[in-house]
C-alpha positions as CSV (number, residue, x, y, z in Angstrom):
1,M,348.4,47.5,36.3
2,E,347.1,47.6,39.8
3,L,346.8,50.9,41.6
4,T,349.4,51.9,44.2
5,K,348.4,52.4,47.8
6,K,348.5,56.2,47.3
7,Q,346.3,56.0,44.2
8,N,343.8,53.8,46.0
9,Q,343.6,56.4,48.8
10,I,343.0,59.2,46.2
11,V,340.3,57.1,44.5
12,D,338.6,56.4,47.8
13,K,338.5,60.2,48.6
14,I,337.1,60.9,45.1
15,H,334.6,58.1,45.5
16,E,333.3,59.6,48.7
17,F,333.3,63.2,47.3
18,V,331.2,62.2,44.2
19,K,328.9,60.0,46.3
20,K,328.1,63.0,48.6
21,E,327.7,65.4,45.6
22,C,325.1,63.0,44.1
23,I,322.8,63.1,47.2
24,G,319.6,64.8,46.2
25,F,320.5,65.1,42.5
26,A,317.4,63.0,41.4
27,E,314.8,60.9,43.0
28,D,316.8,57.8,42.0
29,D,320.4,57.4,43.1
30,V,322.6,58.6,40.2
31,F,325.7,57.4,42.1
32,T,324.7,53.7,42.2
33,N,322.6,53.9,39.0
34,H,325.1,55.5,36.7
35,I,328.5,56.5,38.2
36,I,329.3,53.1,39.6
37,G,328.2,51.4,36.4
38,V,330.5,53.7,34.3
39,R,333.3,53.0,36.7
40,D,332.9,49.2,36.5
41,F,332.7,49.2,32.7
42,A,335.7,51.5,32.6
43,I,337.8,49.3,34.8
44,K,337.0,46.2,32.8
45,L,338.0,48.0,29.6
46,A,341.1,49.5,31.1
47,K,342.4,46.1,32.1
48,E,341.5,44.7,28.7
49,Y,343.3,47.5,26.7
50,K,346.1,48.0,29.2
51,A,345.1,51.7,29.8
52,D,346.1,53.8,32.8
53,L,343.7,52.3,35.4
54,F,344.1,55.3,37.8
55,V,343.2,57.9,35.1
56,V,340.2,55.8,33.9
57,E,338.8,55.2,37.4
58,V,339.1,58.9,38.4
59,A,337.6,60.1,35.1
60,A,334.7,57.6,35.5
61,Y,333.9,59.1,38.9
62,L,334.1,62.7,37.7
63,H,332.7,62.5,34.2
64,D,329.3,63.9,35.1
65,I,330.3,66.0,38.1
66,Y,329.3,69.4,36.7
67,H,325.9,68.1,35.7
68,I,325.5,66.5,39.2
69,Q,326.5,69.7,41.0
70,T,324.5,72.2,38.8
71,H,321.9,70.2,36.9
72,H,323.2,71.9,33.8
73,H,323.6,69.2,31.2
74,E,324.4,71.0,27.9
75,I,328.0,72.0,28.7
76,H,328.7,69.6,31.6
77,E,331.6,68.0,29.8
78,I,333.3,71.3,29.3
79,E,332.8,72.7,32.8
80,G,333.4,69.3,34.4
81,S,336.7,69.1,32.6
82,K,337.7,72.5,34.0
83,F,336.4,71.6,37.5
84,S,338.5,68.4,37.5
85,R,341.7,70.2,36.7
86,E,341.2,72.4,39.8
87,Y,339.7,69.8,42.1
88,L,342.5,67.3,41.4
89,K,345.2,69.8,42.3
90,Q,344.7,69.0,46.0
91,F,346.0,65.5,45.4
92,D,349.6,64.6,44.6
93,I,348.8,63.6,41.0
94,P,351.2,64.2,38.1
95,Q,350.0,67.0,35.8
96,D,350.0,64.8,32.8
97,Q,347.5,62.5,34.5
98,I,345.3,65.4,35.5
99,E,345.3,66.6,31.9
100,L,344.4,63.2,30.6
101,I,341.5,62.9,33.2
102,A,340.3,66.3,32.1
103,K,340.4,65.2,28.4
104,C,338.5,62.0,29.2
105,I,335.7,64.1,30.8
106,L,335.7,66.6,28.0
107,N,335.4,63.9,25.3
108,H,333.0,61.5,26.9
109,R,329.7,62.6,25.3
110,G,328.3,60.8,22.3
111,S,326.2,63.8,21.2
112,K,329.4,65.9,20.7
113,D,331.7,65.3,17.8
114,R,335.1,65.5,19.5
115,K,338.1,63.4,18.7
116,R,339.3,61.0,21.3
117,E,343.0,60.6,21.0
118,S,343.9,58.3,23.9
119,I,342.7,54.9,24.8
120,E,341.6,56.3,28.2
121,E,339.3,58.9,26.4
122,R,337.8,56.1,24.3
123,I,337.3,54.0,27.4
124,I,335.4,56.6,29.3
125,A,333.2,57.4,26.3
126,C,332.5,53.7,25.8
127,A,331.8,53.0,29.5
128,D,329.3,55.9,29.6
129,A,327.5,54.6,26.6
130,M,327.7,51.0,27.8
131,D,326.1,52.0,31.1
132,H,323.3,53.8,29.3
133,I,322.6,50.8,27.1
134,S,322.8,48.3,30.1
135,R,320.3,50.5,32.0
136,F,318.0,51.3,29.1
137,M,314.8,50.3,31.0
138,H,315.8,52.4,34.0
139,M,316.3,55.4,31.7
140,F,313.0,54.7,30.0
141,Y,311.3,54.7,33.4
142,R,313.0,57.9,34.5
143,E,312.2,59.7,31.3
144,S,308.6,58.4,31.1
145,R,307.3,61.3,33.1
146,N,308.5,63.8,30.5
147,G,306.6,64.4,27.3
148,S,304.5,62.2,25.2
149,Y,305.0,58.4,24.7
150,E,306.0,59.0,21.0
151,D,308.6,61.6,22.0
152,L,309.9,59.2,24.7
153,I,310.3,56.3,22.2
154,K,312.1,58.6,19.7
155,K,314.4,59.9,22.5
156,M,315.2,56.3,23.6
157,R,315.9,55.2,20.0
158,N,318.3,58.1,19.5
159,K,320.0,57.6,22.8
160,I,320.5,53.8,22.2
161,K,321.7,54.2,18.6
162,R,324.0,57.1,19.6
163,G,325.4,55.1,22.5
164,W,326.0,52.0,20.4
165,N,327.8,54.1,17.8
166,K,329.9,55.7,20.6
167,I,331.2,52.3,21.7
168,D,334.2,52.0,19.4
169,L,336.0,49.3,21.4
170,E,335.2,45.7,20.4
171,K,335.2,44.4,24.0
172,G,332.8,47.2,25.0
173,R,330.3,46.1,22.4
174,E,330.7,42.5,23.4
175,L,329.9,43.3,27.0
176,V,326.6,45.1,26.2
177,K,325.5,43.4,23.0
178,A,322.7,41.4,24.5
179,K,321.2,44.5,26.2
180,Y,321.6,46.4,22.9
181,E,319.7,43.7,21.0
182,A,317.0,43.8,23.6
183,A,316.7,47.6,23.4
184,K,316.6,47.4,19.6
185,L,313.7,44.9,19.8
186,L,311.8,46.9,22.4
187,F,312.1,50.3,20.8
188,G,311.9,49.2,17.2
189,I,315.5,50.3,16.3
190,K,316.5,49.3,12.8
């Protein structure tokens, strides 16, 4: 269940790579304010569901890499999946693990209707949504500069509901249930 020394070294390199890529992405630090949260939730779920911890941790770090590098959100999961396949070739990672990492990245979005076949894919999707729900006030603040108040409330309602529906692992729901209930109350989610 624990990572090997070699896997830890790879994870450390990926951690540093993503951290550097995040510099200047936004006025707030997306690395500490999203990537690390997704990673932490993903690790908890991987241990709970006995998933491939290495795959989950690497996928958590890289799940938004294309968006971070280009600021293009609409297809970031597709391009990020392609990027990860190429980027991970530099490490001595078995091809089946690279493919699973790429699938985790491809299938992590709640706004896209893609089938998640492995527990690792489900974990990354859940961890991403869990982080959004756990940081809903941070997202509200960040988005508050864009558009009208009514549009912002509608956007937050949709994001929170979509995130909750994306969390299909019971342990994931348990971990963020209190934050979800608070968000429902604040944003008037039925």
